C-alpha positions in Angstrom: 0.0 0.0 0.0 1.2 3.5 -0.7 2.4 5.6 2.2 0.6 8.6 3.6 0.4 11.8 1.6 2.6 14.3 3.3 1.4 17.9 2.9 3.0 21.2 4.0 1.0 24.3 4.9 2.8 27.6 4.3 1.4 29.8 7.1 3.5 32.8 5.9 3.5 36.5 6.4 2.9 38.2 3.0 3.5 41.8 2.2 0.8 43.5 0.1 2.3 44.6 -3.3 5.7 43.0 -2.7 5.4 40.3 -5.4 9.1 39.6 -5.6 9.4 39.2 -1.8 6.3 37.0 -1.6 7.6 34.8 -4.4 10.8 34.4 -2.5 8.8 33.3 0.6 7.0 30.7 -1.5 10.2 29.4 -3.0 11.9 29.2 0.4 8.8 27.5 1.9 8.7 25.0 -1.0 12.4 24.1 -0.6 11.9 23.7 3.2 8.8 21.6 2.7 10.5 19.3 0.1 14.0 18.9 1.7 13.3 19.2 5.4 9.7 18.1 5.9 9.7 15.5 3.1 6.4 16.9 1.7 5.2 16.3 -1.8 2.7 19.2 -1.9 2.9 22.7 -0.4 -0.2 24.8 0.0 0.1 28.6 0.2 -2.5 31.2 1.1 -5.0 33.1 -1.0 -3.5 35.8 -3.3 -0.1 34.8 -1.9 1.7 36.5 -4.8 0.3 40.0 -4.2 -0.8 39.8 -0.5 -4.2 40.6 1.0 -6.1 42.9 0.7 -4.5 44.3 -2.5 -7.3 46.9 -3.0 -6.8 49.2 -6.0 -3.2 48.0 -6.5 -4.9 45.4 -8.7 -5.8 48.2 -11.2 -2.2 49.5 -11.7 -1.3 49.0 -15.4 2.0 47.3 -14.5 0.5 44.7 -12.2 -0.4 42.0 -14.8 3.2 42.0 -16.0 4.5 41.9 -12.4 2.2 38.9 -11.5 3.3 37.2 -14.7 6.9 37.6 -13.9 6.2 36.1 -10.4 4.5 33.1 -11.9 7.4 32.6 -14.3 9.9 32.7 -11.5 8.0 30.1 -9.5 7.9 27.8 -12.5 11.6 28.2 -13.0 12.8 27.9 -9.4 10.5 25.3 -7.8 11.1 21.6 -8.7 10.4 18.3 -7.1 7.3 19.4 -5.2 3.7 20.4 -6.2 2.9 23.9 -5.1 -0.6 25.5 -4.7 -0.6 29.3 -4.5 -3.0 32.2 -5.0 -2.8 35.1 -7.4 -4.8 37.7 -9.2 -5.4 36.3 -12.7 -5.9 38.9 -15.5 -8.0 38.1 -18.5 -9.0 40.0 -21.7 -10.6 43.4 -21.0 -14.3 43.5 -20.8 -16.7 45.7 -22.9 -15.9 48.7 -20.7 -12.2 48.4 -21.5 -11.3 47.4 -17.9 -9.3 44.2 -17.4 -11.2 41.1 -16.1 -9.5 40.1 -12.8 -10.1 36.8 -11.0 -9.0 35.7 -7.6 -7.3 32.5 -8.7 -5.2 29.6 -7.6 -2.6 27.7 -9.6 -1.2 24.2 -9.1 2.3 23.9 -10.4 4.8 21.1 -10.7 8.2 21.0 -12.3 7.8 24.1 -14.4 4.3 23.4 -15.5 0.9 24.8 -14.5 -1.0 21.6 -14.1 -4.3 23.0 -12.9 -6.0 26.3 -12.1 -9.2 27.6 -10.6 -11.0 30.8 -9.8 -12.8 31.9 -6.6 -16.6 31.6 -7.0 -18.0 33.3 -3.9 -16.7 36.9 -3.6 -17.3 38.4 -0.1 -18.5 42.0 0.0 -19.1 42.6 3.8 -17.0 43.7 6.7 -13.4 44.3 5.6 -14.0 42.6 2.3 -14.6 44.5 -0.9 -13.9 41.8 -3.5 -16.7 42.6 -5.9 -15.0 46.0 -6.5 -12.2 44.2 -8.4 -12.8 40.6 -9.1 -15.2 38.6 -11.3 -16.6 35.4 -9.9 -15.2 32.2 -11.2 -17.1 29.2 -12.4 -16.4 25.5 -12.5 -14.8 23.0 -10.1 -11.2 21.9 -9.8 -10.4 18.5 -8.6 -6.8 17.4 -9.3 -5.0 14.1 -8.6 -1.9 14.1 -6.4 -0.2 10.8 -5.5 -3.4 8.9 -6.0 -5.6 11.3 -4.0 -8.2 13.4 -5.7 -8.1 16.9 -4.1 -10.8 19.5 -4.5 -9.3 23.0 -4.5 -11.3 26.0 -3.3 -10.5 29.6 -2.3 -11.4 31.1 1.1 -15.1 32.2 0.9 -15.9 29.2 -1.3 -15.8 27.0 1.8 -18.3 29.2 3.6 -21.1 28.3 1.1 -22.3 24.8 0.3 -22.2 24.7 -3.5 -18.4 24.7 -4.2 -17.8 21.9 -1.7 -20.7 19.9 -2.9 -19.6 20.3 -6.5 -16.1 19.1 -5.6 -17.6 16.1 -4.0 -19.7 15.4 -7.0 -16.6 15.7 -9.2 -14.9 12.9 -7.2 -12.9 14.8 -4.6 -11.6 12.8 -1.6 -10.5 15.8 0.4 -10.9 19.6 0.2 -8.0 22.0 0.2 -9.0 25.5 1.1 -6.5 28.4 0.7 -7.2 31.6 2.6 -6.5 35.2 3.6 -8.9 35.2 6.5 -8.6 38.2 8.9 -8.6 37.6 12.7 -11.3 38.6 15.1 -12.1 37.3 18.6 -14.8 35.0 17.3 -13.1 33.8 14.1 -11.7 30.4 15.1 -15.1 29.3 16.4 -16.8 30.7 13.3 -14.4 28.8 11.0 -14.9 25.6 13.0 -18.7 25.9 12.6 -18.3 26.3 8.9 -16.0 23.3 8.6 -18.4 21.2 10.7 -21.2 22.1 8.3 -19.2 21.3 5.2 -18.0 18.0 6.6 -21.5 17.0 7.6 -22.8 17.9 4.1 -20.1 16.2 2.1 -18.3 13.8 4.4 -15.0 15.2 3.0 -12.0 16.0 5.2 -10.7 19.6 4.9 -7.2 21.0 5.0 -7.2 24.8 5.6 -4.2 27.1 5.2 -4.2 30.8 6.1 -1.6 33.6 6.2 -0.3 35.5 9.2 0.7 39.1 9.7 -0.6 42.7 10.0 -1.7 44.8 7.0 -2.9 48.2 7.9 -6.2 47.7 9.8 -6.4 43.9 9.5 -4.4 41.1 11.1 -4.1 37.5 10.0 -3.9 34.8 12.7 -3.0 31.8 10.6 -5.1 29.2 12.4 -4.2 26.7 9.6 -5.8 23.3 10.4 -7.0 19.9 9.2 -10.4 18.4 9.9 -11.2 14.7 9.4 -14.3 13.5 7.6 -15.9 12.9 11.0 -15.3 16.5 12.1 -12.3 15.8 14.4 -9.6 18.5 14.3 -6.4 16.6 13.7 -4.0 19.4 13.1 -4.0 23.1 14.3 -1.1 25.5 13.7 0.0 28.0 16.3 -1.8 31.4 16.1 0.2 34.3 14.9 3.3 32.2 14.2 4.8 32.1 10.8 6.0 28.7 9.7 5.7 25.8 7.3 3.7 23.0 9.0 3.6 19.3 8.0 0.3 17.3 7.9 -0.1 13.7 6.8 -3.2 12.2 5.2 -4.0 8.6 4.8 -7.2 6.5 4.7 -9.4 9.6 5.1 -7.7 11.0 8.2 -5.1 13.6 8.9 -2.3 13.6 11.5 -0.3 16.5 12.8 0.5 18.6 15.8 -2.2 20.4 17.8 -1.4 23.8 19.3 -1.9 24.4 23.0 -5.0 26.4 23.7 -4.5 30.0 24.8 -6.6 32.6 26.7 -8.5 35.3 24.9 -6.1 37.9 26.4 -3.0 35.9 25.2 -4.3 35.6 21.6 -5.3 39.3 21.4 -2.0 40.4 22.8 -0.1 38.4 20.3 -2.2 39.8 17.5 -1.6 43.4 18.6 2.2 42.8 18.9 2.1 41.4 15.3 0.1 44.3 14.0 2.5 46.9 15.5 5.6 45.1 14.4 4.4 44.8 10.8 3.1 48.3 10.5 6.3 49.9 11.9 8.7 47.7 10.0 6.9 47.6 6.6 6.6 51.4 6.6 10.3 51.8 7.4 10.0 53.6 10.7 13.1 53.3 12.9 11.0 53.1 16.0 7.9 54.2 17.9 7.0 57.1 20.2 4.4 56.9 22.9 2.9 59.6 25.1 3.1 58.0 28.5 0.5 59.5 30.8 0.9 57.0 33.7 -2.5 55.6 32.7 -3.6 52.1 31.7 -3.9 52.7 27.9 -0.4 54.2 27.4 1.1 51.5 29.7 -0.4 48.7 27.6 0.6 50.3 24.3 4.2 50.8 25.6 4.4 47.1 26.5 3.0 46.0 23.2 5.5 48.3 21.3 8.5 47.0 23.4 7.5 43.4 22.7 6.9 44.1 19.0 10.0 46.1 18.2 12.5 45.6 21.1 13.0 48.1 23.9 15.8 49.9 22.0 13.3 51.1 19.3 10.6 52.5 21.7 10.6 56.0 23.2 8.2 56.9 26.0 7.5 60.5 26.6 5.7 61.9 29.6 4.0 65.3 28.9 2.7 66.4 32.3 0.4 69.4 32.8 -0.5 71.4 35.9 -3.2 68.8 36.6 -1.0 65.7 36.2 -0.6 63.8 39.5 2.9 63.2 40.7 2.1 59.5 40.9 1.3 59.5 37.1 4.8 60.6 36.3 6.3 58.1 38.7 4.3 55.3 37.2 5.2 56.2 33.7 8.9 56.3 34.5 8.6 53.0 36.4 7.1 51.3 33.5 9.6 52.7 31.1 12.4 51.4 33.3 10.8 48.0 33.6 10.5 47.7 29.8 14.0 49.1 29.2 12.7 51.8 26.8 14.0 55.3 26.4 12.2 57.8 28.5 11.8 61.6 28.4 9.9 64.2 30.5 8.6 67.2 28.6 6.2 69.4 30.6 3.5 71.1 28.5 3.0 74.1 30.9 5.1 76.6 28.8 3.2 75.7 25.6 -0.2 75.8 27.4 0.5 79.2 28.8 1.6 80.4 25.4 -1.6 79.3 23.8 -3.9 80.5 26.5 -2.0 83.8 26.7 -2.5 84.3 22.9 -6.2 83.6 23.3 -6.8 85.5 26.5 -8.1 88.7 24.9 -10.3 86.8 22.5 -11.7 84.6 25.3 -12.2 87.4 27.7 -15.5 87.1 29.6 -15.9 83.4 28.8 -15.5 80.6 31.4 -12.8 78.0 31.3 -14.3 74.9 29.8 -13.6 72.0 27.5 -11.6 74.3 25.2 -8.7 74.6 27.7 -8.8 70.8 28.2 -8.4 70.3 24.5 -5.6 72.8 24.3 -3.6 70.7 26.8 -4.1 67.6 24.7 -3.1 69.5 21.5 0.0 70.7 23.2 1.0 67.1 23.7 0.1 66.2 20.2 2.3 69.0 18.8 5.3 67.9 20.9 4.9 64.2 20.0 4.6 65.0 16.3 7.6 67.3 16.5 9.7 64.5 17.9 8.3 62.2 15.2 9.3 64.6 12.5 12.8 65.2 13.9 13.7 61.6 14.7 11.5 59.6 12.3 9.7 57.5 14.8 6.0 56.8 14.3 3.7 58.0 17.1 1.5 55.3 18.5 -1.8 56.7 19.8 -3.2 55.2 23.0 -6.9 55.6 22.7 -9.1 52.5 23.0 -12.4 51.5 21.3 -14.6 52.6 24.1 -13.2 56.2 23.9 -13.2 56.3 20.1 -16.8 55.1 20.0 -18.1 57.9 22.2 -15.7 60.6 21.1 -13.8 60.8 24.4 -10.7 61.9 22.5 -9.3 65.1 21.1 -8.7 65.7 17.4 -5.2 66.9 16.8 -4.4 66.1 20.4 -4.3 62.5 21.8 -5.5 61.3 18.4 -2.3 62.5 16.7 -0.2 59.6 15.4 0.3 57.1 12.7 -1.1 53.9 14.2 -3.6 53.1 17.0 -2.9 49.7 18.6 -5.9 49.8 20.9 -8.4 51.3 18.4 -10.5 48.2 18.4 -9.9 47.1 22.1 -12.6 48.0 24.6 -11.4 49.6 27.8 -12.4 46.5 30.0 -10.2 44.3 27.7 -7.4 46.8 28.0 -7.3 46.1 31.8 -7.3 42.4 31.2 -4.4 42.8 28.7 -2.5 44.7 31.3 -2.9 41.9 33.9 -2.0 39.3 31.2 1.2 41.1 30.3 2.2 41.2 33.9 2.1 37.4 34.0 4.7 37.0 31.3 8.4 36.3 31.7 11.0 37.3 32.8 10.0 35.8 36.2 6.5 37.2 36.0 8.0 40.6 36.6 5.2 43.2 36.3 5.9 45.9 33.8 2.7 47.8 34.5 2.5 49.1 38.1 -0.4 47.7 40.0 -1.4 51.2 40.9 -2.0 52.0 37.2 -4.4 49.1 37.0 -6.2 49.9 40.2 -6.5 53.7 39.9 -9.8 55.1 38.5 -9.0 56.2 34.9 -8.6 59.9 34.2 -7.5 62.2 31.4 -6.1 64.6 34.1 -7.2 67.7 32.2 -8.8 69.4 35.2 -8.6 69.0 39.0 -9.7 65.6 40.3 -11.1 64.6 36.8 -12.2 61.0 36.3 -13.6 59.3 33.1 -16.7 58.5 35.1 -17.5 62.2 35.3 -18.3 62.1 31.5 -19.1 58.5 30.8 -21.0 55.5 32.3 -18.7 53.0 34.1 -16.8 51.0 31.5 -18.4 47.7 32.7 -21.7 49.2 31.5 -20.5 51.3 28.6 -18.6 48.4 26.9 -21.5 45.9 26.6 -23.8 48.7 25.4 -21.3 49.6 22.7 -20.9 46.0 21.7 -24.7 45.7 21.3 -25.0 48.9 19.4 -21.9 48.8 17.2 -21.2 45.1 16.7 -24.7 43.5 17.0 -26.3 46.6 15.5 -29.3 46.3 17.9 -32.0 48.9 18.2 -32.4 51.0 21.4 -35.3 49.0 22.6 -33.4 45.7 22.0 -30.5 46.9 24.0 -32.7 48.1 26.8 -34.4 44.7 26.8 -31.0 43.3 27.8 -31.3 45.1 31.1 -29.7 48.4 30.5 -31.1 51.8 31.5 -32.9 53.4 28.6 -31.4 56.9 29.3 -27.9 55.5 29.4 -28.4 53.6 26.1 -29.8 56.6 24.3 -27.0 58.8 25.6 -24.3 56.3 24.5 -25.9 55.9 21.0 -26.1 59.7 20.6 -22.4 60.0 21.5 -21.5 57.3 18.9 -23.5 59.0 16.2 -22.0 62.4 16.9 -18.4 61.1 17.0 -18.3 59.7 13.5 -16.4 62.7 12.2 -13.6 62.1 14.7 -13.3 58.4 13.8 -12.9 59.3 10.2 -9.8 61.3 11.1 -8.3 58.7 13.4 -5.2 56.7 12.5 -5.6 53.0 11.5 -5.5 50.3 14.1 -5.8 46.5 14.0 -9.2 44.9 13.9 -9.9 42.4 16.7 -13.7 42.5 17.1 -16.6 41.5 14.8 -17.1 45.1 13.7 -14.2 47.5 13.8 -14.3 51.2 13.1 -12.9 52.0 9.7 -13.6 50.1 6.5 -15.8 47.6 8.3 -18.3 50.1 9.7 -19.4 52.8 7.3 -21.9 55.3 8.6 -22.8 58.9 7.5 -20.9 61.7 9.1 -24.1 63.8 9.4 -26.0 61.6 11.7 -29.7 62.7 11.5 -31.0 59.1 11.6 -31.6 59.3 15.4 -32.4 56.6 17.9 -33.0 53.5 15.7 
């Protein structure tokens, strides 16, 4: 009897637009799979030549030639192993003169394209916008490899019943699904439910490969896996770890390593570290700047940045005002020392006095109010951006999803920066991430002072200020926001969950009125089911009211 089929899954970090670099990653993965793992087939992610999401890069006139050159190089350099990879496939222009583009997959072996297919189901929800660029494919691909008939499908095709059923009807013995599937907190469970459904419908085992890495406002977790025909998970790759992973298939079953399960906080933290590292490195920044207030958000961002980039590339800057408590400066310095990052203290009082002095005559007769609070925040933004301009570091903003949702942030102040690691992280989860980070090595040494975690949160823009002066407690605010933003429930439906109607209406109104701020916020990694940005598109002028 023939031995087991040995597959390799290339869970690799692909750079959007870097076709040459991505081709090299595929070549390296193929050589490793062939020579080290003894695999006869390597499966690579969806659109692995160009990266995901390519957006309007697909429309550049040079892109068809660049993709063709990439395919030609793979055909020339990869021998002795079958490779499956994704790419945009360009066809003859349509009647409007625009090229026809397909989300395609090729199967190559020893310099030949032995099979090809095109994605049939094009997602157009959430972060996906594939119908903007791609035409749907037709037909079913089942190819033979070492006596096993493999049905090949691309990402979304496994989420609907027809492509899998068609592959089964065409004689497939197993399904190979290549993906560029973004992460969120519920995605692993959602994928498993889809696999269970397809397996129940077809009886076919499924092998799934996905990419890893951060690209602007999405992160990819990998989560490559293999599911037997009875629904048992027989292989699961580590989350957020690039690698080429072996899987064996014989007699209808897979065998491979299973990752250790991790907590929600551990998975999110790894994802945020990945997102910061890839954003900073791919955009060529020498390091990152963080305004360290002594509060929980900047503490967590500083820890993420240090873990992502190394402490030598992170610069924490305290920017105290007349209202900043001494303990805030002490805690910021203590965390910087614990992380080993560079630390500076730049008081904003001289700048604040200069601004208020300039405005004094114009403001005469008007009471001190939010205006002066925002001036303080904008003084900090000016100083951080000046350091960024002078030294080249990107400013990482420290606002979280709870604050961005209700507009508890200052345009051109604490919103100044190039990337927002906590943009999609609710405040209650920020606290959990802080406690998680304090459990990590070395020797469980806490890098975030306990006092920072225990103190009531405050922007410290006026005497004795607390977030609770302006907002509901976060343990109430966050579930209301989740219901309103992610579940898109109506006001009565949220109230029916046990929340006070006046609080729900107030929170919803704050969300509506703050859309203009969010449109001007820097990008940040998506971790929830509905992130602000390309995934949630609401009008700026919010006259739709309480619906």
